[in-house]
Backbone as JSON, one array per atom type, in Angstrom:
{
  "sequence": "XXXXXXXXXXXXXXXXXXXXXXXXXXXXXXXXXXXXXXXXXXXXXXXXXXXXXXXXXXXXXXXXXXXXXXXXXXXXXXXXXXXXXXXXXXXXXXXXXXXXXXXXXXXXXXX",
  "N": [[-25.77, 209.4, 188.02], [-24.98, 211.74, 189.24], [-24.5, 213.28, 187.02], [-27.11, 213.64, 186.13], [-28.16, 215.37, 188.04], [-26.59, 217.66, 187.61], [-27.32, 218.18, 184.98], [-30.08, 218.66, 185.27], [-29.95, 220.99, 186.8], [-29.09, 222.75, 184.91], [-31.28, 223.29, 183.35], [-33.14, 225.38, 184.3], [-31.62, 227.58, 183.67], [-31.55, 227.99, 180.97], [-32.5, 230.14, 179.3], [-30.93, 232.38, 180.12], [-28.38, 231.34, 179.72], [-28.4, 230.92, 176.95], [-28.7, 233.57, 176.09], [-26.29, 234.6, 176.98], [-24.57, 233.34, 175.35], [-23.68, 230.85, 176.03], [-23.31, 227.52, 175.29], [-24.75, 225.18, 176.5], [-25.61, 221.71, 177.08], [-28.39, 221.47, 177.38], [-29.25, 223.87, 176.21], [-28.41, 223.49, 173.58], [-30.0, 221.31, 172.89], [-32.61, 222.28, 173.12], [-35.89, 223.08, 174.43], [-37.9, 220.99, 174.33], [-36.49, 218.62, 173.63], [-34.63, 218.69, 175.65], [-36.18, 218.19, 177.89], [-36.92, 215.57, 177.33], [-34.39, 214.47, 177.48], [-33.88, 214.57, 180.22], [-35.68, 212.65, 181.15], [-34.57, 210.43, 179.88], [-32.12, 210.27, 181.23], [-32.96, 209.38, 183.81], [-34.26, 207.0, 183.18], [-32.08, 205.57, 182.27], [-30.61, 205.43, 184.65], [-32.28, 203.83, 186.32], [-32.44, 201.55, 184.72], [-29.77, 200.78, 184.71], [-29.36, 200.14, 187.41], [-31.15, 197.97, 187.64], [-29.95, 196.27, 185.75], [-27.46, 195.75, 187.01], [-28.38, 194.36, 189.2], [-29.5, 192.1, 187.96], [-27.2, 191.02, 186.88], [-26.04, 190.1, 189.09], [-24.38, 191.69, 190.57], [-25.35, 193.47, 192.35], [-27.45, 193.08, 195.2], [-30.9, 192.02, 195.55], [-32.0, 193.9, 197.21], [-31.39, 196.36, 196.25], [-33.45, 197.04, 194.69], [-34.97, 198.73, 196.12], [-34.61, 201.22, 195.18], [-36.7, 201.76, 193.56], [-38.53, 203.08, 195.07], [-38.2, 205.74, 194.58], [-39.36, 206.21, 192.11], [-42.07, 207.29, 191.86], [-41.51, 209.94, 192.63], [-39.74, 210.7, 190.63], [-41.51, 210.55, 188.44], [-43.27, 212.62, 189.11], [-41.52, 214.79, 188.92], [-40.86, 214.67, 186.19], [-43.38, 215.2, 185.13], [-43.73, 217.84, 186.06], [-41.68, 219.18, 184.66], [-42.63, 218.9, 182.1], [-44.97, 220.39, 182.23], [-44.53, 223.0, 183.2], [-44.14, 226.19, 181.97], [-42.3, 228.33, 182.21], [-39.16, 227.69, 182.76], [-37.43, 228.63, 184.66], [-38.67, 228.43, 187.03], [-38.21, 225.82, 187.72], [-36.09, 225.67, 189.42], [-37.1, 225.59, 191.97], [-37.65, 222.94, 192.39], [-35.35, 221.48, 192.53], [-34.57, 220.05, 194.73], [-35.99, 217.71, 194.5], [-34.58, 216.21, 192.61], [-32.16, 215.87, 193.93], [-33.08, 214.38, 196.11], [-33.91, 212.06, 194.79], [-31.41, 211.17, 193.94], [-30.26, 210.64, 196.41], [-31.98, 208.59, 197.39], [-31.6, 206.58, 195.42], [-28.84, 206.2, 195.67], [-28.65, 205.25, 198.33], [-30.09, 202.87, 198.02], [-28.44, 201.49, 196.25], [-26.13, 201.22, 197.82], [-27.23, 199.62, 199.87], [-27.74, 197.42, 198.29], [-25.26, 196.37, 197.91], [-24.69, 194.73, 199.97]],
  "CA": [[-26.72, 210.12, 188.84], [-24.47, 213.09, 189.42], [-24.73, 213.99, 185.75], [-28.52, 214.02, 186.03], [-28.33, 216.56, 188.87], [-25.99, 218.8, 186.89], [-28.15, 218.43, 183.81], [-31.32, 219.29, 185.74], [-29.64, 222.34, 187.25], [-28.88, 223.61, 183.75], [-32.56, 223.58, 182.69], [-33.7, 226.7, 184.6], [-30.72, 228.61, 183.17], [-31.47, 227.94, 179.51], [-32.66, 231.47, 178.7], [-29.77, 233.23, 180.39], [-27.23, 230.73, 179.06], [-28.52, 231.22, 175.52], [-28.45, 235.0, 175.93], [-24.87, 234.84, 177.24], [-23.79, 232.61, 174.36], [-23.23, 229.56, 176.56], [-23.98, 226.42, 174.59], [-24.87, 223.98, 177.34], [-26.33, 220.63, 176.41], [-29.82, 221.78, 177.34], [-29.45, 224.94, 175.22], [-28.27, 222.88, 172.26], [-31.14, 220.42, 172.63], [-33.89, 222.97, 173.1], [-36.74, 222.74, 175.56], [-38.58, 219.7, 174.2], [-35.51, 217.54, 173.68], [-34.0, 218.74, 176.97], [-37.1, 217.48, 178.79], [-36.75, 214.14, 177.01], [-33.08, 214.1, 177.99], [-34.01, 214.33, 181.66], [-36.33, 211.35, 181.28], [-33.59, 209.41, 179.49], [-31.17, 210.12, 182.33], [-33.49, 208.55, 184.88], [-34.48, 205.65, 182.65], [-30.76, 204.94, 182.26], [-30.24, 205.13, 186.03], [-33.04, 202.67, 186.79], [-32.03, 200.38, 183.91], [-28.44, 200.37, 185.19], [-29.54, 199.46, 188.7], [-31.74, 196.66, 187.34], [-28.93, 195.46, 185.09], [-26.49, 195.31, 188.01], [-29.05, 193.33, 190.0], [-29.62, 190.88, 187.14], [-25.86, 190.46, 186.72], [-25.6, 189.6, 190.39], [-23.43, 192.61, 191.18], [-26.09, 194.08, 193.45], [-28.51, 192.2, 195.68], [-32.25, 192.48, 195.23], [-32.37, 195.05, 198.04], [-31.2, 197.56, 195.44], [-34.77, 197.37, 194.11], [-35.53, 199.82, 196.92], [-34.53, 202.45, 194.38], [-38.02, 201.97, 192.95], [-39.25, 204.02, 195.93], [-38.07, 207.07, 193.99], [-40.03, 206.33, 190.81], [-43.15, 208.3, 191.88], [-40.9, 211.26, 192.68], [-39.26, 210.96, 189.27], [-42.67, 210.82, 187.57], [-43.73, 213.96, 189.45], [-40.56, 215.72, 188.35], [-41.04, 214.65, 184.73], [-44.64, 215.9, 184.9], [-43.49, 219.27, 186.26], [-40.87, 219.68, 183.55], [-43.5, 218.96, 180.93], [-46.11, 221.31, 182.42], [-44.12, 224.35, 183.54], [-43.68, 226.93, 180.79], [-41.1, 229.1, 182.56], [-38.29, 226.72, 183.42], [-36.74, 229.24, 185.79], [-39.38, 227.91, 188.2], [-37.72, 224.48, 188.04], [-35.16, 225.79, 190.54], [-37.82, 225.22, 193.19], [-37.79, 221.49, 192.49], [-34.04, 220.84, 192.5], [-34.52, 219.1, 195.83], [-36.52, 216.42, 194.03], [-33.49, 215.48, 191.94], [-31.21, 215.47, 194.97], [-33.71, 213.31, 196.88], [-33.8, 210.85, 193.96], [-30.01, 210.78, 194.01], [-30.08, 210.06, 197.74], [-32.71, 207.31, 197.45], [-30.92, 205.6, 194.58], [-27.54, 205.93, 196.28], [-28.87, 204.37, 199.49], [-30.51, 201.56, 197.51], [-27.25, 200.83, 195.69], [-25.3, 200.82, 198.96], [-27.9, 198.47, 200.48], [-27.61, 196.31, 197.36], [-23.9, 195.81, 197.97], [-24.62, 193.8, 201.11]],
  "C": [[-26.26, 211.56, 189.06], [-24.7, 213.91, 188.16], [-26.18, 214.44, 185.62], [-28.81, 215.26, 186.88], [-27.79, 217.79, 188.15], [-26.83, 219.18, 185.67], [-29.43, 219.16, 184.22], [-31.06, 220.74, 186.14], [-29.38, 223.29, 186.08], [-30.19, 224.03, 183.08], [-33.12, 224.96, 183.03], [-32.87, 227.86, 184.01], [-30.68, 228.71, 181.65], [-31.56, 229.32, 178.86], [-31.42, 232.33, 178.88], [-28.51, 232.66, 179.75], [-27.23, 231.04, 177.57], [-28.18, 232.69, 175.25], [-26.97, 235.33, 176.11], [-23.97, 234.12, 176.25], [-23.22, 231.29, 174.87], [-24.02, 228.45, 175.87], [-23.94, 225.16, 175.45], [-25.65, 222.92, 176.56], [-27.81, 220.96, 176.31], [-30.13, 222.89, 176.34], [-29.39, 224.36, 173.81], [-29.47, 222.01, 171.9], [-32.45, 221.17, 172.43], [-34.81, 222.39, 174.16], [-37.35, 221.34, 175.47], [-37.6, 218.54, 174.32], [-34.78, 217.52, 175.02], [-34.86, 218.02, 178.0], [-36.99, 215.97, 178.57], [-35.41, 213.63, 177.53], [-33.11, 213.8, 179.48], [-34.65, 212.96, 181.91], [-35.35, 210.24, 180.94], [-32.54, 209.18, 180.58], [-31.7, 209.16, 183.39], [-33.85, 207.15, 184.41], [-33.16, 204.9, 182.65], [-30.31, 204.57, 183.68], [-30.96, 203.88, 186.51], [-32.68, 201.41, 185.99], [-30.66, 199.88, 184.36], [-28.54, 199.62, 186.51], [-30.12, 198.06, 188.47], [-30.72, 195.74, 186.68], [-27.89, 194.93, 186.07], [-27.09, 194.24, 188.93], [-29.1, 192.02, 189.22], [-28.27, 190.22, 186.9], [-25.31, 189.89, 188.02], [-24.59, 190.49, 191.08], [-24.04, 193.4, 192.33], [-27.15, 193.08, 193.9], [-29.87, 192.81, 195.34], [-32.7, 193.64, 196.12], [-32.17, 196.37, 197.3], [-32.5, 197.96, 194.73], [-35.48, 198.44, 194.93], [-35.45, 201.15, 196.19], [-35.87, 202.77, 193.73], [-38.89, 202.9, 193.79], [-39.24, 205.42, 195.31], [-38.82, 207.26, 192.68], [-41.2, 207.31, 190.85], [-42.61, 209.74, 191.92], [-40.37, 211.65, 191.31], [-40.42, 211.3, 188.34], [-43.24, 212.21, 187.84], [-42.82, 215.02, 188.83], [-40.71, 215.81, 186.84], [-42.33, 215.38, 184.35], [-44.44, 217.41, 185.03], [-42.7, 219.88, 185.1], [-41.72, 219.82, 182.29], [-44.59, 220.01, 181.02], [-45.72, 222.76, 182.68], [-43.58, 225.04, 182.29], [-42.38, 227.69, 181.06], [-40.18, 228.22, 183.39], [-37.45, 227.33, 184.53], [-37.37, 228.72, 187.09], [-38.92, 226.51, 188.61], [-36.69, 224.51, 189.17], [-35.8, 225.35, 191.85], [-37.83, 223.72, 193.44], [-36.45, 220.75, 192.4], [-33.86, 219.82, 193.63], [-35.06, 217.74, 195.45], [-35.4, 215.58, 193.42], [-32.48, 215.01, 192.98], [-31.78, 214.35, 195.84], [-33.67, 211.99, 196.09], [-32.39, 210.3, 194.0], [-29.75, 210.07, 195.34], [-30.74, 208.68, 197.84], [-31.98, 206.24, 196.65], [-29.55, 205.22, 195.15], [-27.66, 204.99, 197.46], [-29.26, 202.97, 199.04], [-29.31, 200.8, 196.94], [-26.32, 200.36, 196.82], [-25.9, 199.6, 199.65], [-27.74, 197.23, 199.61], [-26.23, 195.68, 197.34], [-23.75, 194.77, 199.07], [-25.48, 192.59, 200.91]]
}
């Protein structure tokens, strides 16, 4: 989950990173694949939570992480629709809120 926040925060900086010669993962992937990468991060997060539940390592209360799915879908929609990714800085709170929701769900799932 932390990696997804760091990854998301690199998206608005793609132009300046490229211009400065920084080869971040998002710069290397390009805009279309970078957007897909963000989706993969969150699919992996939710699949991991579900897998831990199915393995019995987390209780079913960890399913509360699903509360964040609409927020994730909104974020994925924004990434796909915004042409100037510098504007994505405005939505960094969405990623942090998803991190918070999933973290709380995992903690609840430990009990």
